[in-house]
N, C-alpha and C positions, 0 to 999 in steps of 0.2 A: 420173785416181781408180782408186784402187782398192774396190772390190766386196768386201762379208763375208762370206766362204763360209759354209756350214755347219761348225759346232762353232767357229768363231770369235768367238763372239758371248760369250763369258767375258772375252775382251780389250778389248770396247768394253762403250763406256756407248753410252746412249740415243741420244745427240748423233753414232756413231760414231769418238766421241776414244776416245784406248787407255788402257787403264784400270792407272796405273802403281800403286794400291795393290793390293794380293788383294784377292777376293771375302770370303778368311776369316782373319780376323785372326790366325789360328792357322799360317796360312801362310806358309815362310820367305821373307822381302819379298826376299832375294838371289835366289835360288832364280825366283821372280816374272819381279823386273826382267832377267834374262835373260832367261826362256819369251818378255816381251815383246818384247825386241826381237830375236829370232827372229824372231816374229809379224812385226815390222814390214821385215825383211830380206825375208819372203817378200813383201809388198806391193808392195817397192820390186822386187825381178827380175822379176815380174807383171808393175808394169806401165813397166818397160823391155823385154820380150818383145813388148808389141803397141806401142811405139813406133814408129814409120816410121824407114827409115834415114836420113841427112842428105843433103839431092843435097850433089853434088861443085859447084865454083866452076867444074873444069875441062870440065863436061860442056854449060855453053851456050857 
């Protein structure tokens, strides 16, 4: 599970789901979508850094 970092609130609703519709109706939807995708990649990178390496079966 990822934490919402300061400044990331704009990409999340109050239930922590991602906001795919820009908060400003005049904002370019394609630009916003790409920003949310990049934001999600940050979550994935954070999760993968925290993951423990898998145990090797050869070590047993």
